[in-house]
C-alpha positions as CSV (number, residue, x, y, z in Angstrom):
1,M,-7.2,41.1,57.8
2,T,-8.6,40.9,54.3
3,H,-10.5,37.8,53.0
4,S,-7.6,36.4,51.0
5,S,-5.1,36.6,54.1
6,A,-7.5,34.8,56.1
7,Q,-7.9,32.0,54.0
8,S,-3.9,31.6,53.5
9,E,-3.6,31.7,57.1
10,V,-6.2,28.8,57.6
11,A,-4.6,26.9,54.9
12,Q,-1.1,27.3,56.5
13,T,-2.4,25.9,59.7
14,S,-1.8,22.2,60.3
15,L,-4.1,20.1,62.5
16,S,-2.5,17.1,64.3
17,Y,-5.7,15.0,63.9
18,A,-6.0,15.7,60.4
19,T,-2.8,15.0,59.0
20,P,-2.1,11.6,57.3
21,I,-0.4,9.1,59.1
22,A,2.9,7.4,57.4
23,R,2.4,3.9,56.2
24,S,4.5,1.4,57.7
25,G,3.1,-1.9,56.0
26,S,4.9,-3.4,53.2
27,P,2.9,-3.9,49.9
28,T,5.0,-7.0,49.1
29,A,4.3,-8.4,52.5
30,A,0.6,-7.7,52.0
31,A,0.6,-9.2,48.6
32,S,2.5,-12.2,50.0
33,V,-0.2,-12.6,52.6
34,I,-3.1,-12.6,50.0
35,A,-1.0,-15.2,47.7
36,F,-0.8,-17.5,50.7
37,I,-4.6,-17.2,51.5
38,G,-5.3,-18.1,47.8
39,L,-3.0,-21.2,48.1
40,G,-5.1,-22.0,51.1
41,M,-8.2,-21.8,49.3
42,I,-6.7,-24.2,46.9
43,V,-6.2,-26.8,49.8
44,L,-9.7,-26.0,51.1
45,G,-11.1,-26.9,47.8
46,G,-9.1,-30.1,47.6
47,C,-10.7,-30.9,51.3
48,F,-14.2,-30.5,49.7
49,L,-13.2,-32.8,46.8
50,I,-11.8,-35.7,49.0
51,P,-15.1,-37.0,50.2
52,L,-16.5,-37.2,46.7
53,A,-14.0,-40.0,46.1
54,M,-16.1,-42.6,48.4
55,P,-19.4,-42.3,46.8
56,L,-17.8,-42.5,43.3
57,M,-16.1,-45.8,44.2
58,D,-19.2,-47.1,45.6
59,A,-21.0,-46.0,42.3
60,K,-18.4,-47.9,40.2
61,A,-18.6,-51.1,42.4
62,A,-22.7,-51.0,42.2
63,G,-22.7,-49.7,38.7
64,F,-25.0,-46.7,39.8
65,I,-25.1,-43.5,42.0
66,S,-27.5,-43.5,44.6
67,P,-30.1,-40.6,44.5
68,T,-29.4,-39.7,48.1
69,T,-25.7,-39.1,47.4
70,I,-26.4,-36.7,44.4
71,P,-27.3,-33.5,46.3
72,I,-24.5,-33.9,48.7
73,M,-22.1,-34.3,45.6
74,L,-23.5,-31.1,44.1
75,V,-22.8,-29.3,47.2
76,L,-19.4,-30.5,47.6
77,Y,-18.6,-29.8,44.0
78,A,-20.1,-26.3,44.2
79,L,-18.0,-25.6,47.4
80,A,-14.9,-26.8,46.0
81,F,-15.2,-24.8,42.7
82,T,-16.2,-21.8,44.7
83,C,-12.8,-22.2,46.6
84,F,-10.9,-22.6,43.5
85,G,-12.5,-19.6,41.9
86,V,-11.9,-17.3,45.0
87,A,-8.3,-18.7,44.8
88,A,-7.8,-17.8,41.3
89,W,-9.1,-14.4,42.1
90,L,-6.8,-13.7,45.0
91,L,-3.9,-15.4,43.3
92,F,-4.6,-12.8,40.3
93,I,-4.7,-9.8,42.7
94,A,-1.6,-10.9,44.5
95,V,0.5,-11.2,41.3
96,R,-0.7,-8.1,40.1
97,R,0.1,-6.3,43.3
98,L,3.7,-7.8,43.2
99,I,4.4,-6.8,39.7
100,S,3.3,-3.4,40.4
101,V,5.8,-3.5,43.3
102,M,8.4,-4.6,41.2
103,R,7.8,-1.9,38.5
104,R,8.1,1.0,41.0
């Protein structure tokens, strides 16, 4: 057996554990799940903004914002806008994926 025939014989042999599996998932379903998670992140960001209404209404009635509420407000704003940023990123990925599926 020559060197080239041994290589061609090895190349033709298929290993059952090394063959790629067939993908059964739908790319449309995956993009839809990502979009749904993005919408959930928008809802979560809104939940972080709801508690901000109470200190702001108290500040309007009193005429000033208490110094103890400022750190809490900053944390809630940061969490809310982080959720909105992640939601925008997820929705961008989902829409891009759905458009690529439609172009196939």
